[in-house]
N, C-alpha and C positions, 0 to 999 in steps of 0.2 A: 433594585434587583440585586440578588446575590447569586452568583454562580457557585455551585458547590462541587463541581466535578465535570468530567467528560466521560460519556458512555461509549461512543463509537465515532469512527471516521468512515465515510462511505465513498466508494469509487463506483462510477457508472461504467459498466464494461460491455464489450461487444458480445462475449460468449461466456456465460456464467461458469459452465463446467471447466472450460480452459483456465479461467482465473482461479477457480477453487483448486485445481490441480497445481497451478503455479505456486500459490501461497501455502497450501498444505504440504505439498511434496518438497518444496525448496526452503520454506521458512518455518516449517513445523507448526503452522497455525492449525487450530482445531475447529471443526465445524460444530457450532452450537445448534444451529437449525438451518434448514433449507426448505423453501416453499415457493409455489407460484401464488402470488398474492393478487387477488382481484377484488378485495374488499373496497366498498364504496368510500369508507372513511379515509383509506390510504390514497385512493385516487383523488379525493378532495385535498388531502394534505399536500400531495406532490403537484397538483394542478393539471392533471391529465385524466379526465373523466372516463376515457376509453382504454387506458393503458392496463396491461397486465405486467406485474413486476415479478420477474424471476429473481428471487433473492436468496442470499445466504449470509449468515452472521458467523464470523470467524473470531475465535479468541486468539489474540496475539500472545505468544509464550512469555512467561515471566511477569505477567501483570494482569490487570483487569480491563484494559482497553480492548475494544473490539474493532474489527474491520468488516464493514458491511459491503457486500458486492451486490450490485443491482444491474440486471439486464432488462431494459425496458422492451416490451413487446407490444405489438398492435398499434404503434404510433410511428410517425416518421422519425428517423434517426440519421445523424450525420457525424462522422468522426470529426474531432476538433484537433487543432494543432496544440499539442501538449507541451511545446517547448517552454521551459521555465520563465522566460521573460514575458510571456503572454498572460495578461490578466485573466483570472478565472481558472488557472491551472493549480495543481497542488502536488505535494509530495508527502511521504510519511517517512519517519526516521526510526529504524530499528537499531537497538543497541546489541552489539555482538561481542563475545569474549575474544575471539581471535579473528580479526578482520581480514588479515592476509589469507588465512586458510579458507574463510567463508567466501572471499572474493574469488579465489582459485576454484573452489567447488562450483560456485554459480557460473563462472565463466566457462568451465568445462561442460556444464549442463546447457550451454548456449545462451545464457542470459547476457544481454548487451550491457555495456557500462559506458559512462561518459569519459572516464579516465581510469587509470590504475589508482590504488589507494594513495592518498595524499596526507602528509602530516599537517595538522592544524598548528600554526605557529604563533597565533595570537588569540586573545580572548579567553572565555571561560573553558573552552575545550582544548586549550593549548596542550600539545604533546600527544593528543589522540590522533588516530587515523580516521579518515572519512572518504567515502566514495559514493557516487550516484550510480545505481543500477537501474535498468529500465524494464518495467513489466510488459506483458503482451499488448496492453492498450496504450503504452507510452507514458504511464505514470512513473515518476522518479521515486525510487526507494533509496533513501539515504541510509547507508550503513555507517554507524559510528562506533568505534571501539569503546569498550566500557572504561578502560583506563589508558595510561600513557604507553600504549603498545609500541609506538614508533621508537621510543627510546631504548627498548629492550633488544632491538635487532640491528 
């Protein structure tokens, strides 16, 4: 087997429109498509033969990677504990030019964070700033400065 790339990351969300607004309004993602999917082949792929999938594919700025948002309908659902130590949870990392300004803008918009921006002091990202913000469903969004922003202030 040879992996040749990655097309998208998917988050399963409680409210598709709320999540679209969050990622498009605050992170400048672009809607590639949105639809209610009831195709039998999709139901077979996901393993829920009666589900309707309210889906959107978003393009993340600055690249070719996509974020797919899926709201399952017509099946039992239960929120999960998205705390990072729990197996099965995930986060996505967005690169940003000015992490401090981005953090302030998102905080002012009511986006919760785990901490204030922290300088990475070891490893491949040494000198950069990083912070975890939290989306409406509890997914962590890591913001990582493109360069050694911490050293400039």
